[in-house]
N, C-alpha and C positions, 0 to 999 in steps of 0.2 A: 758538814762543811762549816759549822759554826765554830769549830776549834775548841769544843768543850764537850765533856761527857754528860751523862744524865744526872739530874738532881737526885737528892735523897728520896723524894717522893714523886709519884705521878700526881696529876691534878685530881684524879679520882681518889687517891689515897688521902690527899689533903682535905677533900670534902667529907671524908668519913667512910670511903670505900663503897663497893658495889651495893651492900645492903641499904645504905642511906639513899643512894640514887634510885634504886629499885623502889624504895618506899615512896619517893617523890613521884615516880612514874605511875605507880599503882594508884596513888591518890588522885592524880590527874585523870587516869582512866575511869575512876569511879565517878568523876564529874563529867564524863563523856567528852573529854578533851576541851571543855569550855574555857579552861584556863591553861595558859602555858606553864611549863615547868620552869620555875624561877630558882636558880641556884646561885646567881651572882648579882652584885650591884656594880654600877659603872665604876671603872677604875682605869688609871693610866698604866702604861707598861712599866714605868719606874716604881709603881706601887705594888707590883706583884711580889709575893713572898719568895725569899730565897729557898724556902722549904721545897718548892716545886719548880723553881727556875734556876738553872745553872748558867752563870754569866762568865763571859770572857771579854773584857773591855766593853764596847758598846753593843755586843751581841749576846743574846740569851737563848737558851734551849730548854724546852719543856716537853713532857709527854702527857697526853691526855689520860691514858690508861692502857692496859693490855690484858690479854687472857693469860692467866697464870697457871691454871690447872685444867686437866681434862674434865669434860662435862660441866664446866663452870657456867655455861650459858652463852647467849649471843652477845654481840658487841654493841647492842642498842644503847646501853647506858653511856658508853663512850661517845656515841653520836649525840646524845642529848647534852652531855657536858660540853662537847665542842661547839655545838650550835648556840647554846646559851652563853658560853664564854665569848664567842666572836661577836655576839649581839650586844655585849656589855663593855668590851674592852675599848678604851679610848686611844686612838692612834693619832699622833701629831703629824704635821706636814713633813717633818724630816725623819719619820719613823716608818718601818716596814714590819708587817707580820706575814711570814711565809708559812702556809699550812700545807704540810706534806701528808696527803691522804693515801690510802691504799689504792692499788691499781683497780680500775673498774668504775662503775657508776653508782655504787651504793650510797656514797655521800650525797648525791643528788636526791635520792629517795628520802634520806634522813633530814634534808633541809639544811645541811651544813653550809651550802653556798649562799644561803640567805644573808649571811653576815660578811660576805667578801665583796671586794670591789671588782675583781676580774678573775677569770679562770685560765690557768696556763697548764698545758699538758706537755710533759717531756716524753718524747717518743723515740724508741730505738728503731733501727732499720728492720722492720718486720711487717708483713702484710696484716697480721692481727692488730698491730698498733695503728696502722692506717685506717682499718675498718672501725676500730674503737674511737679514733679521733672524730670520725664523722658523727657517731652517736653522741659523744661528749659535746660536740659543736651544737647539735640540735637541742640538747638538754640545757646548755648554757644560754641559748637564745630564748628558750621557754622561761628561764629564770631571770632574763633581762640582764645578763652579765656578759661583758666582752670576753671573747675567747681567742686564744692563739696557741701555737705549738712551738716548742723548741726541739730541734733535731739533735739527738744525742748519739754519741759514739759513731760518728759518720766519717768516712774517708771521701775522697773526691768522687769515686764511682757511686757509692751508696747515697751520698748527699744528693746527687743529681736525680737518681731514681726516686728517692723519697720526696724531694721537692716537687717533682712532676706529679706524683700521686696525690700529695696534699693540696697543691694548687688546683688540681682538677676538681677537687671537692669544694673549692672556694673558701678554703680555710687559711687564715693569716699565719704566716711563718714569722715568728718574732726574732729568731736567731738560731745559731747552731753551736754545738760543742763537739769539736773533733775527737776522734778516738785517740786515747792517750795510753801508751804502754805503761807509763809511770803510774797513772791513776789505777789502771787495771791491776798492776802488780801490788801496789800498796793496799788496795781494797782487798785483794785476795789474802794478803798477810794479816788483815785486820788492823792495819795502821790507820791513824787519823789522817784524813785528807786535808791538804792545805789549798787555799784559794789559788796560790801560784802554780799549782799543778794543772789548772784549767787553761788550755791553750786558746780558747775562744775569748771573745770580748764580752764578759759578763756585764760590765758596766753599760754597754750598749743595749743588751737584752733588757736590763732593768729599766732603762729610759723608755724603751718601747712599751713595756708593760705599764709604766706610769702614765704614758700618754694615751692609753686605750680609753 
């Protein structure tokens, strides 16, 4: 949605790759985790290198890292990078950092939420998503982070059913994004999505997140 493609390098590549991060992890383990893994120093968003940040106007897109080969190992190094990066990046009052994590709760176990202000879950109309939202709500509360959900790809019928199921669990609904044939088609074709394709009021959703 940032309107830009990936940068030349991931943040892991920029740091020196998986071997460098694994070396830091092993050194920390040898010290019985008495010291945190330190990869970054404090820096502002405008100071981030264009080597790993692709920019389009006032928006930027970056990737922490990814699995490139079979049997390469777990994604733990990426979790360490994300956690340390979020704990060191300086965000001004008029700036946002949106962290898109994988579906599930692994990022809670890795401590990535330690460096965020609030947790937002985008849920599609499915019972599995409703059940997962309850778990994420509990974990967010344990971490001391505000939590809310955005209903995604809903029509009038599914929106009502999903709202009832979520509110029954005492979970805050921040907003909703209606199902869009245009977005579904362009996504299927692999085309870049434009903010104008979203029929819901994203501005209102962002205001509610900010006020949490």
